[in-house]
N, C-alpha and C positions, 0 to 999 in steps of 0.2 A: 504494500500500500504506500502510495506517495503522500508525503506530508505537504499540506498547503501552507505556504508562508505568505503572510500579509505584508504589504509594503509599509515602510515607516511613514508616519504622518508627514514628514518633511517632503518625502518623494511624492506623496499624493498631492500636496499643495503645489509643488512645482509642476505637476502635470496639469493642474487646473489653470495655471497661468502660462502654459507653454506657448500659447498663441501670441504672447506679448513680446515686444522687442527685448533683446538681451540687455540693452542699456537700462531698460525700465526695471527688469528684475534685479540687476545688480545695485540699483539705486534704492532698493526697498529693504526694510528689515522685516523678517517673517517671524511670527510667533503665534501662540494659541491665545484665544480670548481669555479663557479661564481654564485651569486644569480640570475643573469639575464638569466642563462641557466639551468633551473631546470631539464632538461632531461639529463644532464651530471652528472655522479657520479664518485668520485675520491677516491681511497684508496692510502694513502701515509704513508711511514715509517718515522721514526724520522730523517732519512738521506735524506728525500724528494724524495725517490724512489717511483714512483707512477704507478698505473694502472688506466686508465680512460675508463669508459663505456659511450658511446654516444648512447642514445636510442631515439633521437629526429627526425631521418630521417624516412620518410615514406617507403623507399625502402630497407634500410639495418640497421643493428646494428653495431656500430663501437667499436673497442677496441684498445687502444693506451697505450704507456708507454714512459717515458723519459729515459729508459735504451736503450742500443744499439740494443737489439733484445729480442724476446721471446725464451725461451728454454723449449721445450716440453720433459718431462721425459718419456713419453710413445708414442707409435706409434699413428699417426693421421689418422683416418678413416673418409671418406666422405660418407654420406648416399646416396647422389645422384650421386656420382662419378665425380662431376665437380670440376675442379681446373682451375682458370683463373686469369688474371691480371685485376685489376680494371681500369687501364690506362697504356698505354705503353706496352713494350715487356714483355713476360713471361720468367723469368730466373731461372735456377736451379743451386745451388751451392753445393759443398762439402767443408765444412769449409768456408774459405774466397775466394775460387777459383770458378769462374764461369765455369760450365761444359757444359751447354746446354742453348740455347736461341731460342725462337719462336718469330718471328717478328710479330708485331701487324698489320702492313699495308699489308703484302702479304702472311703471313703464312709460310715463309721460315724458315727452321730449321737448326741451326748451332750446331755442336758438337765441343766444344773447339774453336768455331768461333763466335765472338761477333757481326759480321755484315755479315751474310750469304747472298750470292748473287745467290744461286740456291735453288731449293726446298729442297734439303738435301746437306749440305756441312760439310765435316769432315776435320778438320785441325789438323795436328799433329806437335808437337815440340819434339817428343821422337824418339830416335834411336831404331831400331828394329834389333835384331840379331836372325835369325832363328836357331832353334836347329838342330843338325845333325840327320839324319834318314837313315834307311836301304833302299836299292834300290831293286826294283822288279827283281828277278832273281839272287840276291846275291850282296854283296858289301855294302859299306857305303858311304854316302854323308856327308861331314863335314858341320858344321854350317856356315851360311853366314851372314855377317854384311851388311845390306842394307842401313845403314845411317838413316836419318830422314824419316819416312814412315807413311802414313795413311793407315789403313787396315780395311777391312770388312771381317769377317770370317763367313762361312756357314757350319754348322755341323749338325749331326743327331745322332741317337742312334747307328748306325753302324760305323760311322767314329770315334767317340770319340770327346772329347772337348779340347784336347791339342793344343798347338800353331802350331804343324805340322800336324794337322788333318783336313780333310774336304777341302772345297774350300776356296780360298783366292783371293780377289781383292785388289790390293795394288798399291799405288803411292809411290815409293821409290825414294826420291829426284826427278830427272827429268825422271825417267824410270817408265813405267806402266807395271804391271804384272797381269795376270789372270792365276791362278794355281789351279789344282786339286791335292792336296797333298795326296789323298787316292790312292788306287790301281786301280781305275776304269778309265774311259775315260774322255776326255774333248772334248765336242762337241759345235760348234758354227753353228747354223742353221738359215735359213730364207726361207720360202715358198717352202719347199720340198727339198732343197739342203743343204748340210752340209759339214763342215770341221771337221774331227774327229782326235784327237790324241789318239791312242790306248795305254793306260797306260800299260796293261799287255803284249802286243805284241810288244811294242816299235816301232811302225811305224805310219806314217802319211797317212791319207786317205782323199781324196776329192771326194765327190759325195753324192748320196742319202744315208741316214743312214741305210735304210733297203732294198731298192729295188736293187737287184743284176743286173737287166737288164739295169740299167742306167749307162752311162759312169762314170769311176772312175779312180783315180790316186792313187797308193800305193807307198810309198817311205820309205826306211829304214827297211822294214819288211823282215825277212828271208823267202826266197822262195815266197815272195809276191810282190817283186818289179815289176814295169812295168806300162804300160799305156794301158788302154782298151778304145777303141772308138766305140760307137754304134750309127749308123746313120740310118735314114729311109727317104723315100720320093724320088722324081724324081731327086733331086739335089745331091744325095749322091755320 
């Protein structure tokens, strides 16, 4: 029977940091965190800046430092695609500014909102000034300052990706806006009936979007204004 020999702790620690440059390793002092915790390994510089490896838990391996944060010099890839918070809410920052938070208790998502109260809440502190743009049929519409506004933009390969392209849902101060900034129509429909704003023909239409036999109202369209009523049955 062969005897299994375990590597000394110092060899294990050197293997853990083998990917580091030789100059980095030689510049460090290596020691145990405490003799009573042999599963914890500590690398410390002469200024007492350290990295601690905790290998004693049966469910996870831990890495810690007495510095303010870890700085990754390369992109971070996850082989299983999972990113989670071990406890509490999941927060994403750019620099020191929190940009997104997912609540641990209900899954609500906040963009620039640290305590979202809806499934998705977008909170803005920025002023939005829409750029000027051409009008269908000729002319120019100057830019508009909407004040502080939260916006959701919907674009595709045909509309383009500029600020004045595609669809826009916006809460500008106390005013709500739903806009199609492209040259097409804006339609709001439910169960076979629809309200359509005809972008190219500059008229408002209320009725079924495709069935011409159903009653319809057209307003502001050249040679299309009027009210058509279609009834059937004994009470007509």
